[in-house]
N, C-alpha and C positions, 0 to 999 in steps of 0.2 A: 154464603156458601154450605147447601147442604154434602154433606160426603154419603159417600154408599152406602154407610153402614146406616145411617141416616135413614135415605129414602128406601132402606130396605122394612126400616124396624115404619114407615110412615104410607107400607104398603103400596109405594112408587107412587105419595097421593102430596101436589103439590106443594109446597115452602105457605100457599094462602087458604089453602083452607087448616091447616093448621093451628091458622094466626084465627080465622076465623072461630074457631074453633075456641080455641085458648080466653077470647073476648065473650062470645056467649056466656060463657061457663064466669069468666069475671062481674058481667050484667048479674046473668043471672044471679051468684052470689052476691051483688051489692041490692038485687030487689026482694030479694026471701029473709036477707039480716044474716038468719044465723049458718055458720059456713058445712051445716049437716045438712044441709039442702041443694050443697056447688054440687056437679059435673065433674071430675077429671078425662081431661083431653089423652092422657097418658101415662104409661106409668114414669118416672121420674128415672133422669142416671144413676147409676151405683151411684157419686160422689152426695146423691142426694138421698137418696133409698130413704132414711135418716127418719125425711118430712112428708112418705108420704102416706096417703088418707085426708079423706076430706074435713075431716078438726080441724091441718098443717096445713089447708091454702093461705092463711089470713095470716103466717109468720113470714110464708113471699108478695101473697097480694094483698093489700090494704085497700081497705074497703075507698081511700082519694086515688083519682083521677093521678099517672103517673106518679106514684110513692114506691113503685119496685124500681126502682133505681137506687133510693134511699133506702128500702128495707132489702137489699145485692150489698151497702157498704157498710148496713148495719153489722151485716153476718161478716163480711169478707173487711175486717179491719184495716190490714192490711196495704189492702190495696186504695182504700178510702187515706190512707197516711201516707199512698206515694201521689197520689191524686192533690194532697192541700203541697204537698213539701214540692208539685211538678217534675217531677223524674219516672223513667221507666216508659215502659211504653205505651201504658196504660193509661199515662198524661200526656202521652203527646198521639197517640191516635184515639182515648176509648172515652169520646166525650156524650161520643151518642150513646144511648141506648143501652144495657147493661145486656138484655137479650136481642138484641140484631148481631152481640158477634158467638154470643152464649145460650143457644136456645132452650127448654128444657121439653118435661113428658115427652121425649124420642124414643124413652125403651133405657134396659138396664146397660147394653153396650154401646151407647150412644156416644160418643166422643166431644166430651163440651168448648174445647179449645181444635177450632180448627185449622190444621197445618196444610194451606199449599202441598209447598214441599217438607220435605224432613226435618229434624230440628235444623240439624248440621249446618244444614244450607238457609239458616233465617238471617234473614241481613242484620245485621246488630246494629247497625246505625239505626236503626228505629225506634231503640230502644233510647238512643240516647246519648249512649256510649259508645262506640265505635271500634272494635277491635283492631288492634295493629302489633304487629312488633311478631315479637317469639307466643302473644294470645291469638292470632290465627288457625296456630298448629291445634293451641291446645282440644281436644273434646270435650260437651258441652259439657258433662255431667264430672268433669274434673273439678268445675266451678260451682259449677250447680249441685250442691248435693249439701242434707241439714244440718253440716258439723261447720257450712262457711258462713250458714243465715247468718247476719246484722242477728245482732244477741240484744237490740231494739224493735226486732224484727221477729222475732220467734212467739216470744209470746202473744202475737199477732192471728197470730194462726192457727185455722180448727182441725185443718186435714190431720188426718190420725197419722201420716206416711209424711212430712214436711218433703223428702227429697222427690217425690212427684213432683212440686210445685218447681216453677221457671221464677218467681220471685223471693223478693228475700235476703237476696246478697248486697252486699257493702260499701260503699263506692271507694274508698282507701285501700291505697295498694296492700294492708295488714292487717287486712281483712281476711286477706285471700293467705298473703304471705310472711313471715317471720320474718320482726323488725330484727337484725343480725346487729345495730347498733345498739339493743339495749337504746331505745331514745334519748340517748349523747345523740345524734344528731337531728334531732324534727322530727314530726309526722308525714313532709312534705320529699318522700321521697324522688319529684323527676324533679328537686333541682341538681341531684350529682347524677342517677340513671333514668336509662329510658326502655320503654321497651322491645328493646333490638339485643338486650341482654343483661343479667345484674351485671353477670360474675365477668373475668378477660377482659381487665380496664374498658370496658363497657359500662364506667359510670363516666359522659362524659359531660356533665353539667356540673363537677369538680376539678376545680383547680387548686390542686393542690398548692405552687405557690402562695396563697393567701394564707396557708399553717403554718404554725411554728415549726418545720420540718421541707424544705420547699424540694421536690425531687430531681436529682441533676446524677451524667453523667449513666448507667448500668440501671437504677433505682430506677428513671423515665419509662424503662421498655416494662418495668414488673405489669406481672396484674394486681389487683386491690391487693385478693385476699391470701401475697404472697406471705405480706407485714402483717392484711387484717384477714384472720381463716376468718371464715361463718360461723364454725362449729364452734372458734371458743372468743364471743366479742369484748371480752375482757386487755387480749390484746393488742384495741387500740391507746393503749398507754403505758403498753412496755417503752423501757427509757430507749431514748434515741440521739443519746447529746454523746454518745461515744459508741466505735460501729461493732463494740460486745454487748450493749443492748439491744441487738438484733444476730448478732455474726459469734458464734464459738471461735474461741481460739485454737487457730490451726495447728500455733508453733509450741502449746504449750509453755508457754511464760518465758520460753526460752530464746525470744526475741528485745534484745538488749544491744543498750547503746551506752556507754561509758556505767557498767555497770544496771542502768535504771529502764524498764520496762519500759517503750517505747509503744507512743499512742500506732494505729493504722497506716492513718496518713502519714506516717515517718513514711511510710517507705509501700506502699500503697496507694493509688485515684480511684475514684470513683467512676473513669472507665472502665474499669476491671477489676479484677482482685490479683491477675497476673498480664503480662512479666512487671515483675517489681519495679519501684519507677527508684527504690535506692538507688543514690548519687555512688560513681564508681569509689571517688574521694573518700565516701565511707564505708568503703570495704575494708578496714585499714587492717586484720586479721591477714588480712593477704589481696594483695594487690593485684588488680584484673588490671593486667596485661596484654600487648595482642588480640590470641582469641576466642580467650578467655573470659574479654569484654565482651566478647558476641552473644556466647553459651547463655543461655539460660538457666536459669535461680533453681530448680528442679532436675536440671542437669548436673549440679554437686551436692545438692541439699537432699532430697526424694530417694537416698539409693536403693530405698526397700520402702516404695511408699508408706515414708516414715520423712517428715525434715529432720532434716539432721541442721541445728546452728551453726554446728562445730568439728563438723566433719574432721579426719585427720587427714593434713597433707605437708607432709615430712619429704616425698617422693613425687616422682612423675608416677608408679605404679601404686601409689594409694588411690587414685583413683582408674588407672590408663590402664589395661592388661599387655602384657609385655607380646607387641606385634613380634617382636622376633628369636623367638624361644627360647630365649638364654644365649645366645649364639654369641652374645660381650661379655658376660659373663665373667669372663678370666682376667677383663679390663683390670687396669687397680682402682677406675673411680669403679667400678661393679657392674661397670655400660649402663653410668648415670645417659638417663634422654641426652641429657639434655649438648651433652659433648657433638651431639650429632644437628639436635634439631633446638629451636626454636618458638616459643610461645605466639611466632606472629602466624604458624602455622604449619605440620607438619612434613608436607611434602612443597616442594624438593628439601630433602636433608641441607645443615649446613656443615657435612662434612667436606671441606673443603680438599681440592687436589694437592693447598701444599700440606695439607693433614697425612692426605694421602701419602705422603712421604715418606712417613712416619712408619708403612707397614711392611710386608715382606715386597710390595714390589709398587713399589715411584711409577705415579704417571708421566713416562715424557712424548713427547713425538703425540703421535693422534693420537695414544692411548686420551691427555690430558683433554683432548678435546671430547673425548666419547661421556656418552651417559650412564649414570648411572645402572642404566636398568636397562646397556645393551650386557651389562658384565657382570651384574645384581640379580636383573628380573626384576621382576616375574614375565617381563615378554620380554623374550630374548631373541632373535628371529636371529637364525645359523644359527642357532646353541639346541644344543643335549637341552630338554625339556628338564628345571629341579626338582629335585624329591619334595613331598606332601606336605602338608602342610601343617603335622607333628613337628619337624622337622628345623620347617623354616620358620614359625607361624605367623598371623594371620597372613603380617605382611608381607609374604610367600620372595621375601630378597634374601639373598645368598651371601652373606657379610664376608663366613672367610672362605671362598675357594681353597680347592685341595693344593695348585700345580700352578703356581704360575711360568710352566713352560711357553712356550709362543702355540706350542703345537694342541693344549689346551681349548683352546679357545679355533686356531687357525686352521686349516686343511694344511699339508705340508707337500707342495709338491715337487718335491725331489726325493720321497717316499721312502722318507726315511736314510740314504744315502751320507746327507754332510750330518747328522745331530751328533749330540754328542758323543758317543758310543754309533754311530754308521757307517759302510765302508770310508765314507773318504772320515775321517772323525771332526767335530773339531768343538774345540775347547769352549768355545762358549756359545755352541749350536747355532740357534739362527743369526747370532746375532754379532758374531766374524764375516759378517758379509751383507748383510743388512739395516737399516735403524731405524728409531719404532717411529721414523719423522716418515717414511714410505715406503712400501715394501721395492717397487723397479724405479730405477735403477736401481743396481744393488752396488755396496760402498768396496766392490775387492775390485783390488789394483793390480799392477804387472806382476807384483812381486809375487805377491796374491795369487794369481795365477798358472807364475813358475810351479811357485810353489803345491798349488797342485798333479805338475807334473806336465803342463805343454809352455814352455818362454812361450813368451811371446817378444815375436823380431820379426827384425823387412818388414816387407808386406800386409804381411799382417796386425802390424801395431796399428793401421791402417779402417781395418777394417771394421765391419759393427758388430756388435756382439752375434743379432739375427741374421749373422752370413752364416755364422760358421751356428751359432742357436737355432736350426725355426722358429724351432717353437713360440717362440717371444716372435713370432709376425703374427700368432693368432689372437682373435679378441682378446680382450680381460677383463677376464672375470668382473664384477662387479664388486663382489669382497670375497674376500680369504676364509671365513669360516667358517666351522666347522662341519658344514651342511649343505653348506655350498658347496657343487663341481665346481672343479679346476684341474686345469691340462698340466701331464708330467712335465717337467723344466728340466733339458740340463740330463740328458740321461743317454748321450751320445760317451763310448766306453772310451779310454784315456789310452791316448794309443798319437804314437807319431807316425802312423803310416800316413801320407801326402793321401792313400789313395782316399782317406774314409773320406777327405770333405771333397778330394780335386778326379777328374777326368784324368782318367789314362792315354795323353793323346798319342802317345804310342802304339798303342795297343799291344800288350806283354809285350813287344818285339825286345825287353829287357830282364823278362822274371824269367828267365834262365843262368843269369849270372848271378844268379848267388851275391850277396857282401854288396855287389854292386851292381844291383838292380833295386837302391834305391836311389831316390826318385834325389837325393843332396848330393852321389857322385859327380852330379852334372848340376845340376839349379843352387843357385843358391835365394833364398828368402826373400831377399829384396822385388826381385820377379824370375820369371817362366825363363824369360827369352833375352837377349842372347844364355843361350846355358855357358854361364862361366865360368863353371869347377869343370868341363871336358878339354881335355888335351888328347887331340888326335893322335900324334905322334906314343900318349901312352896306354888311352884308351881303346887304341883300333889296332888292325897288321898291320893299317895301308898310311905309311907312312906320307906326310904331304910334303914334298921339296920340291927347290926347283917351280918350275911357271905354277903345281896343282895349289902353294900354296897364296895364290891369290884366288885363286876360282873361287866364287860362292856359292857356298854348304849346297846350294840346291840343286846346282849343273849336275850332280851325284845323286842326289838326296834327293829324287822325286815321288810324289803317293804315290800311294801302291798302288800297281795295275788291278789285280780280285782283291775281291769281297770288304770287307771293313765300309769305317767312314771312309769319306773321298779327303774328310781332309787329314788323313794318317800317309803323313810324310814313313819310305820306305828305308829304314839305318839299316836292319838287320839284309844279309841275302846279296849284295851289294856286292859287285865280278871287280875284283881288283886287278883285271889283266884289261890289256894296253883295250885287246880291241872292242873290249864291255861301253867305251865309249868311245874312243877315235876307230874312224873304218879309211881303208886303201891308205895306211898309215898319210894320211892329210892330218896334222896338226891342226887343233881346235875341234877335229868333226866331231857330226856323235852318230853313232849306229843308227 
């Protein structure tokens, strides 16, 4: 193929014309003897311009037929060597005449190498060395440069600029790559590496188990250069009999057992440095019990990014902050955590109800079943919010409530009337009527009811509390805590007036009788009717004598004729005259 540049140099003349002209020149030279009679068919390329002139024709064109290729190889000894060794493109595709691919006399700017495509698209398989792996992405001139030429090929080159050529590279890895192993592992890199990648664990063909140090645990996932740095080849001889050969001692010699420094394998294995595999039974200076057995070593031994093997351990506060902000420092034990908590877990506390009985507030009744947090926080539903962390600590627990009175936590439905200092003061406050097992019913008895101003007698004994105290019939509040609404109870005034609870069936007929207007003048507490205390002879102006003694009351005392409840019986205003009841003198007749 003739390039465009060559075509321009030949004035668009066909290649056969050039060949004919060259052949004629050769014949002329052969027939006339000395080269001075030859005629050049055209100027030489820039690579061969030093051979320009008819006196130099025989340098390339020998007198005998077919000697041109031999002349080329005599000058281009690097090509001759490749042919002898059967390497490279020329050995595979260059068996024809040299001029078939590299014709001359086409001008200074004629390129002797014909590239159908740019060099980077050249099929490297044609050379007998196919590119694969990482080599595929390398720019051609990264490899084809003068400093990488084979030392045996370099003396054979006559180029003034060796970097312009494409031949002369070696076929071994060290021709281009530095041997990071310094020859210790031989010259066959392919035993351990592939072209896919040299580093990052890509030594696919190398079996470390055949060495004196088989890889186990976390070592199997390390890239080779972690232990065998490429910039420090001597590290391959680094001692490996103990961990200290590669790893610094993070414990700075503190790791001792029975007074002797132990090897790393006593506490760690190759699966990972952390967590430690130190058995709990070897943690003898401080037995690991409860939750301590599950705590990572660094939680106790690396308080400030510096591992401490002998941390102070005189009390919980050496490792744990006081979550209660000193609320229990007043105790005889100084507020030792162990008095309320166990190593099995911080929550719930081990402060039992029995232990609570020794405080100012012994737990009784329903209080004994209440969760600690319902009174002490941090979430006290129905109770006022607690102070902040500055007073209570990070646990937000109120350990010493100021007031132990019921009203400190519970709504007083009596609005203070029955408190220690209320209208009806009770020495024991709420506990005079209630116990801690349940608020309702109260434990107030007949004697207590009488003491409070209203003895329960007669029919009142059989009456239920809510017949007088109607508020007790209202739906009960689910809780009695301070922030929960509760109805007011027992707000009736202290009174011995029946009208406070009962309807007056006489519609006020006896209201003007002064002291005798009380119901108790005529009625007792056993039942309302008959009026057991009423005496007609004593209490009225009409004496019942004779036949009147056997007459039923209703014969004379009939429902009121005007106004009011039709059930109201008229007792006042009944005439005492005979004719008011008897007409025409007839006995027993009615008016």
